C-alpha positions as semicolon CSV with decimal commas, in nm:
position;residue;x (nm);y (nm);z (nm)
1;M;3,153;12,619;11,357
2;A;3,479;12,813;11,428
3;F;3,755;12,771;11,195
4;A;4,137;12,776;11,259
5;V;4,456;12,807;11,071
6;I;4,794;12,703;11,200
7;A;5,080;12,811;10,986
8;H;5,449;12,725;11,030
9;Y;5,678;12,971;10,860
10;R;6,055;12,962;10,824
11;C;6,285;13,227;10,666
12;A;6,663;13,299;10,655
13;P;6,768;13,462;10,975
14;A;6,859;13,759;10,772
15;D;6,497;13,813;10,690
16;E;6,365;13,750;11,030
17;D;6,308;14,117;11,114
18;T;6,124;14,184;10,793
19;V;5,893;13,878;10,826
20;R;5,834;13,948;11,200
21;A;5,731;14,324;11,132
22;A;5,494;14,221;10,844
23;L;5,328;13,941;11,070
24;L;5,279;14,184;11,343
25;K;5,134;14,450;11,118
26;M;4,903;14,178;10,987
27;R;4,797;14,089;11,332
28;E;4,689;14,458;11,383
29;H;4,468;14,440;11,068
30;T;4,326;14,082;11,140
31;L;4,217;14,148;11,493
32;A;3,993;14,424;11,360
33;E;3,810;14,206;11,104
34;P;3,453;14,123;11,215
35;G;3,494;13,729;11,147
36;N;3,823;13,722;11,349
37;L;3,842;13,555;11,696
38;G;4,202;13,563;11,749
39;Y;4,542;13,598;11,577
40;E;4,859;13,496;11,756
41;V;5,219;13,516;11,620
42;H;5,482;13,305;11,794
43;A;5,874;13,308;11,735
44;D;6,060;12,993;11,778
45;V;6,311;13,080;12,070
46;E;6,551;12,809;11,939
47;G;6,501;12,847;11,568
48;P;6,602;13,176;11,429
49;G;6,352;13,280;11,141
50;A;6,089;13,030;11,253
51;F;5,730;13,146;11,326
52;V;5,404;12,977;11,418
53;L;5,077;13,156;11,358
54;Y;4,745;13,052;11,526
55;E;4,441;13,222;11,387
56;R;4,074;13,165;11,469
57;Y;3,770;13,281;11,277
58;A;3,397;13,261;11,347
59;D;3,374;13,028;11,035
60;R;3,540;12,959;10,696
61;S;3,385;13,264;10,529
62;G;3,556;13,477;10,804
63;F;3,900;13,343;10,684
64;D;3,800;13,368;10,323
65;A;3,725;13,747;10,365
66;H;4,062;13,776;10,560
67;A;4,249;13,625;10,272
68;A;4,065;13,848;10,026
69;A;4,172;14,169;10,209
70;G;4,416;14,397;10,031
71;Y;4,650;14,404;10,326
72;F;4,666;14,025;10,323
73;D;4,811;14,051;9,961
74;E;5,046;14,333;10,050
75;L;5,185;14,181;10,375
76;I;5,153;13,802;10,331
77;V;5,156;13,728;9,958
78;R;5,397;13,987;9,841
79;T;5,626;14,050;10,158
80;V;5,642;13,735;10,368
81;R;5,587;13,438;10,129
82;P;5,865;13,542;9,895
83;L;6,114;13,539;10,197
84;L;6,006;13,201;10,336
85;T;6,223;12,888;10,280
86;D;5,950;12,662;10,427
87;R;5,573;12,690;10,482
88;T;5,322;12,447;10,620
89;V;4,959;12,551;10,667
90;T;4,681;12,353;10,836
91;F;4,318;12,438;10,822
92;A;4,097;12,298;11,083
93;D;3,737;12,321;11,235
94;V;3,752;12,407;11,602
95;L;3,574;12,128;11,804
């Protein structure tokens, strides 16, 4: 069964460019993963510093491999997360 991740990120407007660049670089890496079916990055047009990510994987193990990648650690864990003021993540089976 396909697996999805929906993440809502918020950072200070001053950090928006850094977070945006890291998310777009992350998208490049993620789309090349064998278990990835899609990785969309959305910026809230009315909320500076607000992003929504929609990710789809062939299954949960595809996401687990994604989260174990070195670039995930570099771009998400070490770059994006420290700049976030709010973060909500939903994991879902795609029906």
